[in-house]
C-alpha positions in Angstrom: 39.0 -76.1 -1.4 41.5 -74.3 -4.5 39.2 -72.1 -7.0 40.3 -72.6 -10.6 38.7 -70.4 -13.4 38.6 -71.9 -16.7 38.8 -69.7 -20.0 38.9 -70.3 -23.6 41.7 -68.0 -23.6 43.3 -66.4 -20.4 45.4 -63.5 -22.4 41.5 -62.0 -23.0 40.4 -62.6 -19.3 39.9 -58.8 -18.1 40.1 -59.9 -14.2 42.7 -60.5 -11.6 42.0 -62.2 -8.5 44.7 -63.0 -5.8 44.9 -66.3 -5.0 42.8 -68.0 -8.1 44.3 -69.7 -10.9 43.0 -68.8 -14.5 43.6 -71.8 -17.2 43.1 -72.2 -20.9 40.6 -75.0 -21.2 42.2 -76.8 -23.9 45.0 -77.3 -21.1 42.5 -78.2 -18.6 41.3 -80.5 -20.8 44.5 -82.4 -22.1 46.9 -81.8 -18.9 44.9 -83.3 -16.0 47.7 -82.5 -13.8 47.6 -78.4 -14.9 44.8 -78.2 -12.2 47.0 -79.7 -9.0 46.5 -82.0 -6.1 43.3 -82.1 -4.1 40.0 -81.0 -4.0 39.5 -78.1 -6.7 36.6 -75.9 -7.1 36.2 -75.1 -11.4 34.5 -72.2 -12.6 34.0 -72.6 -16.0 33.4 -69.6 -17.9 34.1 -70.6 -21.5 32.5 -68.8 -24.3 30.3 -71.9 -25.5 28.3 -74.8 -23.5 26.9 -76.0 -26.3 27.1 -80.1 -26.4 31.1 -81.6 -27.2 32.0 -78.1 -27.1 35.4 -77.2 -25.0 33.0 -75.7 -22.5 30.8 -78.7 -22.3 33.8 -81.0 -21.9 35.2 -78.8 -18.8 32.2 -79.5 -16.8 31.8 -82.9 -17.8 35.7 -83.9 -17.1 35.6 -81.8 -14.0 33.3 -84.5 -12.5 34.9 -86.8 -13.8 38.1 -86.1 -11.9 36.5 -85.4 -8.8 36.4 -81.4 -8.9 33.6 -79.3 -8.1 32.1 -77.9 -11.2 30.2 -74.8 -11.8 27.9 -75.2 -13.8 27.4 -78.8 -13.9 26.9 -81.0 -17.1 23.2 -81.7 -15.3 22.6 -77.7 -15.3 23.9 -77.5 -19.1 21.1 -80.0 -20.0 18.8 -78.2 -18.2 19.6 -75.1 -19.8 19.3 -76.6 -23.2 15.6 -77.5 -22.2 13.0 -74.5 -22.0 9.9 -77.0 -21.2 12.6 -77.7 -17.9 13.7 -74.1 -17.4 9.9 -73.2 -17.2 9.2 -75.9 -14.8 11.8 -74.9 -12.2 11.1 -71.0 -12.9 7.4 -71.6 -12.3 7.4 -70.6 -8.5 9.4 -67.0 -9.3 6.6 -65.7 -11.8 5.3 -63.4 -8.9 8.5 -61.8 -8.3 9.3 -61.6 -12.1 5.9 -59.5 -12.5 7.1 -57.2 -9.0 10.0 -56.8 -10.6 9.9 -56.1 -13.7 6.2 -54.2 -13.4 7.6 -50.6 -14.1 9.7 -51.3 -16.9 9.0 -49.9 -20.4 9.2 -51.8 -23.8 8.4 -55.3 -24.0 12.0 -57.5 -23.7 14.1 -57.2 -21.2 17.5 -58.9 -21.0 19.0 -59.5 -17.4 22.6 -60.2 -17.1 23.3 -62.2 -13.7 26.7 -62.3 -12.0 27.4 -65.0 -9.6 23.7 -65.0 -8.4 23.9 -60.6 -8.4 23.3 -58.0 -10.5 24.6 -54.2 -10.3 21.1 -52.6 -9.8 19.5 -53.3 -6.3 16.1 -53.5 -7.5 16.8 -56.5 -9.7 19.3 -58.4 -7.1 16.6 -60.4 -5.6 15.4 -62.2 -9.1 19.1 -62.7 -10.2 19.8 -64.5 -6.6 16.3 -66.6 -7.3 17.6 -67.3 -10.9 21.0 -68.3 -9.9 19.3 -70.6 -7.3 17.9 -72.6 -9.7 20.1 -72.8 -12.2 23.5 -72.1 -10.9 26.0 -71.0 -13.6 28.4 -68.2 -12.8 27.4 -66.1 -15.6 23.6 -66.3 -17.2 21.4 -64.0 -19.1 17.7 -64.3 -18.4 15.6 -62.7 -21.6 12.4 -61.5 -20.5 8.8 -60.5 -22.7 5.6 -58.8 -21.9 2.7 -60.8 -23.6 -0.4 -59.4 -22.5 0.4 -57.0 -20.3 2.3 -59.9 -18.5 6.1 -60.9 -18.1 7.5 -64.5 -19.3 10.7 -65.5 -18.9 11.2 -67.0 -22.2 15.1 -68.3 -21.8 17.7 -68.6 -19.4 20.9 -69.2 -21.5 24.7 -68.7 -20.0 27.1 -65.8 -20.7 30.6 -65.7 -21.8 32.9 -63.7 -19.5 33.6 -61.8 -22.9 30.0 -61.1 -23.0 30.1 -58.9 -19.8 30.2 -54.9 -20.4 33.2 -53.4 -19.7 30.8 -51.3 -17.2 30.0 -54.2 -15.3 33.5 -55.8 -15.0 34.5 -54.3 -11.9 31.0 -55.5 -10.2 32.0 -58.7 -11.6 35.2 -59.0 -9.7 33.6 -58.2 -6.3 30.7 -60.8 -7.1 33.7 -63.1 -7.5 35.6 -62.2 -4.5 32.4 -62.3 -2.5 31.5 -65.8 -3.9 35.0 -67.1 -3.5 35.0 -65.5 0.1 31.6 -67.2 1.0 32.9 -70.9 -0.7 35.9 -70.4 1.3 34.7 -69.9 4.9 32.4 -72.9 3.9 35.0 -75.4 3.0 37.2 -74.8 6.3 35.3 -76.8 7.9 36.5 -80.7 7.9 34.3 -82.1 5.4 32.1 -85.0 6.9 32.0 -88.5 5.4 28.4 -87.9 3.6 26.7 -84.5 3.2 22.6 -84.9 3.9 20.3 -82.2 3.2 16.5 -82.7 5.0 14.0 -80.7 3.2 11.4 -79.2 5.4 9.1 -76.0 5.8 9.0 -74.8 9.3 5.5 -72.9 8.5 3.8 -76.5 7.6 0.9 -77.1 10.0 1.0 -80.9 9.5 4.1 -82.0 8.9 5.3 -85.4 8.4 7.5 -85.2 11.0 7.4 -83.4 14.5 10.0 -81.3 15.7 10.9 -84.2 18.5 11.6 -86.5 15.3 13.3 -84.2 13.0 15.9 -83.9 15.8 16.1 -87.8 16.5 17.0 -88.0 12.4 19.7 -85.4 12.8 20.8 -87.4 16.1 21.0 -90.5 14.5 22.7 -89.5 11.0 25.7 -88.0 13.6 26.0 -91.6 15.1 26.9 -93.0 11.7 29.1 -89.9 10.2 26.5 -88.1 8.3 26.5 -84.2 8.3 22.5 -83.5 8.3 21.7 -79.8 7.6 18.6 -78.8 7.5 17.3 -76.6 3.9 14.2 -75.3 2.9 12.9 -74.1 -0.2 15.1 -71.1 -0.6 18.0 -73.4 -0.8 17.5 -74.6 -4.0 20.6 -73.5 -5.1 23.1 -75.9 -2.6 21.4 -79.1 -4.1 24.9 -79.8 -5.3 26.4 -79.3 -2.1 25.5 -82.6 -0.7 25.3 -86.5 -1.3 21.4 -87.1 -0.4 18.3 -85.4 -0.2 15.9 -86.4 2.7 12.3 -84.5 1.9 10.4 -83.9 5.4 7.6 -81.6 4.1 4.5 -83.0 2.5 5.4 -83.8 -1.3 3.2 -83.3 -4.3 3.3 -83.0 -8.1 3.8 -79.7 -9.6 5.6 -78.5 -6.3 8.8 -77.4 -5.2 8.9 -80.5 -3.0 8.9 -82.4 -6.5 11.3 -79.7 -7.7 14.2 -80.4 -5.8 13.6 -84.1 -5.7 14.1 -84.1 -9.5 17.0 -81.7 -9.3 18.5 -83.5 -6.7 18.4 -86.8 -8.9 19.5 -85.2 -11.9 22.8 -84.2 -9.9 23.0 -88.1 -8.7 22.2 -87.5 -5.1 20.1 -90.5 -3.4 16.7 -89.2 -2.9 14.0 -90.0 -0.7 11.5 -89.4 -1.7 12.8 -89.9 -5.1 10.9 -88.2 -8.0 9.2 -91.4 -9.3 7.6 -92.1 -6.3 6.6 -88.6 -5.3 4.5 -88.8 -9.0 3.3 -92.4 -8.6 1.9 -91.8 -5.1 0.6 -88.7 -5.3 -2.2 -89.9 -8.2 -4.9 -92.3 -7.0 -5.5 -92.9 -10.4 -2.2 -94.1 -11.2 -2.7 -96.2 -8.4 -5.9 -97.9 -9.2 -4.8 -98.7 -11.9 -1.4 -100.2 -10.9 -2.8 -102.2 -7.9 -5.8 -103.8 -10.2 -3.2 -104.7 -13.1 -1.1 -106.9 -10.2 -4.4 -108.1 -8.5 -3.6 -106.4 -5.2 -6.9 -106.6 -3.4 -8.7 -103.2 -3.1 -12.3 -101.7 -2.3 -14.4 -102.0 -5.2 -12.7 -99.0 -7.4 -14.2 -97.3 -10.3 -12.4 -94.7 -12.1 -15.3 -92.2 -13.0 -15.7 -89.6 -15.6 -18.3 -87.5 -16.7 -19.9 -90.0 -19.0 -19.6 -92.8 -16.3 -21.0 -91.4 -13.2 -24.2 -93.0 -13.3 -22.2 -96.6 -12.5 -21.1 -95.6 -9.4 -24.6 -96.5 -7.4 -25.0 -99.8 -9.3 -21.7 -100.9 -9.0 -20.3 -99.1 -5.8 -23.6 -99.1 -3.8 -24.1 -95.7 -1.1 -22.3 -94.8 0.8 -19.4 -94.7 -0.8 -15.9 -92.6 -1.0 -15.2 -89.8 -3.6 -11.4 -89.0 -4.0 -9.8 -86.5 -6.1 -6.7 -88.3 -7.6 -4.3 -86.0 -5.8 -5.7 -85.8 -2.3 -3.7 -86.2 1.0 -4.0 -86.2 4.6 -7.9 -87.0 4.3 -8.7 -83.7 2.1 -10.1 -84.0 -0.8 -11.6 -87.3 0.4 -15.1 -87.6 0.8 -17.9 -90.1 2.2 -21.6 -89.6 -0.4 -24.1 -90.9 1.8 -27.0 -90.2 -0.9 -27.3 -89.6 -4.9 -28.6 -86.0 -4.0 -25.3 -85.7 -2.6 -23.4 -87.2 -5.2 -25.0 -85.4 -7.6 -24.0 -82.0 -5.6 -20.6 -83.5 -5.4 -19.1 -84.8 -8.8 -19.5 -81.4 -10.6 -17.0 -79.3 -8.3 -14.4 -82.4 -8.2 -14.9 -82.7 -12.4 -13.9 -78.8 -12.4 -10.6 -80.0 -10.7 -9.8 -83.6 -12.5 -11.1 -85.1 -15.4 -10.9 -88.4 -13.9 -12.2 -89.5 -10.3 -11.6 -92.2 -7.7 -14.6 -93.9 -6.1 -14.3 -96.6 -4.0 -17.2 -98.6 -1.7 -17.3 -97.8 1.7 -16.2 -100.3 4.3 -16.3 -99.2 8.0 -13.5 -99.6 10.5 -12.2 -97.8 13.2 -9.0 -97.4 12.5 -6.6 -98.1 9.3 -3.2 -99.9 9.0 0.0 -98.5 8.1 2.7 -100.5 7.2 6.4 -98.6 6.6 8.5 -99.9 3.9 11.9 -98.4 3.2 14.1 -100.5 0.4 11.8 -103.5 0.5 11.7 -104.0 4.6 9.3 -103.4 6.8 10.2 -100.4 9.7 7.1 -100.1 11.4 3.7 -100.9 11.9 0.7 -98.4 13.6 -3.0 -98.5 13.7 -4.5 -94.8 13.2 -7.3 -95.1 15.1 -10.3 -92.6 14.1 -11.9 -89.7 15.7 -14.9 -90.6 17.6 -17.5 -90.7 15.7 -15.9 -90.0 12.6 -15.0 -92.5 9.5 -11.4 -90.9 8.7 -8.0 -90.7 10.3 -8.2 -86.5 10.3 -11.5 -84.7 11.7 -11.5 -81.5 10.0 -13.5 -79.0 11.7 -14.0 -76.0 8.8 -16.1 -73.7 10.7 -14.1 -74.1 14.0 -11.1 -74.3 12.0 -10.2 -77.2 14.5 -8.1 -80.3 12.7 -8.7 -83.8 15.4 -6.3 -86.9 14.8 -7.4 -90.0 16.7 -4.5 -91.8 18.7 -1.6 -93.7 17.0 -1.0 -97.1 18.5 2.7 -98.7 17.3 2.3 -102.4 16.8 5.1 -104.8 16.9 5.4 -106.4 13.6 5.1 -109.7 14.5 1.9 -109.2 16.1 0.4 -107.9 12.7 -1.5 -109.9 11.1 0.8 -111.8 8.2 -1.8 -111.1 5.5 -1.6 -107.0 5.8 2.3 -107.1 6.0 2.4 -109.3 3.1 -0.2 -107.6 0.9 2.0 -104.0 2.1 5.3 -105.2 0.8 3.2 -106.3 -2.4 2.1 -103.1 -2.8 5.3 -101.3 -2.2 7.4 -102.9 -4.6 5.5 -102.0 -7.3 6.3 -98.3 -6.4 10.1 -98.9 -6.0 12.5 -99.0 -3.2 11.6 -95.7 -1.5 10.1 -95.3 2.1 6.1 -95.6 1.8 3.8 -95.6 4.1 0.7 -97.9 3.1 -2.4 -97.7 3.9 -4.9 -101.1 4.5 -8.3 -102.1 6.1 -9.1 -105.0 7.5 -12.9 -106.1 7.5 -12.6 -109.8 9.0 -10.5 -112.0 7.3 -10.7 -109.3 4.2 -7.4 -107.1 4.0 -7.3 -104.0 1.1 -4.8 -101.6 0.7 -6.3 -98.2 0.3 -3.5 -96.5 -1.0 0.4 -96.2 -0.8 1.7 -92.9 0.7 5.6 -91.6 -0.2 6.6 -89.3 2.3 4.8 -91.1 5.4 4.6 -89.7 9.0 7.3 -90.2 11.2 6.3 -88.5 14.5 8.3 -89.2 18.0 5.8 -90.9 20.2 3.8 -92.6 17.7 5.3 -94.6 14.9 8.5 -95.2 16.9 6.2 -96.6 19.9 7.7 -100.0 19.3 11.2 -99.6 17.7 12.7 -96.6 19.4 15.3 -94.7 18.0 16.2 -97.7 16.0 13.6 -96.1 13.3 15.8 -93.2 12.8 19.1 -95.0 12.7 17.8 -97.2 10.1 16.4 -94.7 7.9 19.8 -93.4 7.9 21.6 -96.7 7.4 19.7 -96.8 4.3 21.3 -93.2 3.1 24.9 -94.6 4.0 24.6 -97.5 2.1 23.0 -96.2 -1.5 25.9 -93.2 -1.4 28.4 -95.6 -0.4 27.7 -97.9 -3.1 27.3 -95.1 -5.7 30.4 -93.8 -4.6 32.0 -97.4 -5.8 30.7 -97.5 -8.6 31.1 -94.3 -10.0 
């Protein structure tokens, strides 16, 4: 892929790089042929990126022409949103404190050149900020308040603003960046680039190692190029056509930031950010299911002023849930009023609202895996002996015990279970969901709808086998193809 630098006036561009063309923004915008034919990486170094300026239109039209601009228009929009900049940079706060701790004064501006800085001590911070907001030249403005450093603004910097003392370093950063990009693009381009986000250190991942290998194999069979990425690869999102999240998702978490950024870049995302927000809050789910008359256990949204209704309306034992509980964490069985009185204050310290539900004793939960409005698998999650949940956590022995998973053919599953699971999942969206249900006699109720459901080799794929992984990859392929056809 060829590289092209676009500036306001090439006569004022202070650097020359062999093999890299420099073009005036006006010419690039008015003469589409000026960039040449074939794939082009456009480095937009215009003086201003404000809305509807030349700099803004360079990135906008580059995307329309099938070029790869840096920065992209979505990045320009994000940089103009202080709230989003704060959200995306929350995870680097500890690094900011560590790198800037010894500085005198209360203000500091950090220039960033393609993710680099001339001084080694600032290099890690420059790299991380560029990863969050990939623009060629950035200036990060910091302020110290009450002894703590804060990023108050992250803004694009024009080439003309680069100090003369830094120009030689900028030239080296340009060479290194171009060299790295060139090495990547010498590989024949695959039909579709899929990023699979995972956390190798997660002790309870949503897919085990064998399942991850099966996802990879199924993708390649469809001419999809899969790349396993981690939280450190945020800056690479624009390299891909689709993102598949295989780490446990939460709101206010790096997985949500990945989903949000990928969706803004136009990628096909599973799990999409809306599904993450909706499924990760049980108060939202309770309201949604009740509104659409989806059967569920008798449920009460509890706050400090109505806690006395729990016993009279639900009875004891009952179940209390933190709104963002998952994997059996934050889900408590309450057997007595004394235990209820002890437990509620701790839950209210974390959230103003808590979910209380009637206790329905069963020996397993149904799990129906649904993608794109279709059932992919059905399983029974059997409880460990003597326990009432899928996972038994022994805090004293630091031990986790799971009951067996029994895959069940869809045709052998009670029709009421399948129908109810589809109704509940369709209220969330068309993503990949795991609907948990309980069956007591003829009564079937929805417990919750999970985004990012488990797919472990040897468990959920016990009936359908490798077809499960292929069906997931086929959805990615179909969605990306549909987007390309309508672009």
